[in-house]
C-alpha angles and dihedrals in degrees: 000000000000127000095252094052091046088054092047092052093046091047091049093049092049091048094053116023095020090060092045092052091049092050091050092046090051092049095048092049095045095048095040095093090053097058118119111270095026095103094091093047091047094050091046091052092047092049096042093096089060098047096098097034113127110226093200097074 
């Protein structure tokens, strides 16, 4: 297998399956916060900055 055909094979793989893998990864990461049971984790993360705040000031 020559260098040129190796490049073409890798390029074809990246153009097809690489794009599909990136789309699937994006969808998983974008939808992860909306999964069932994530509400408690999301609320804890949203309120984390107020954890050590002193209310007496």
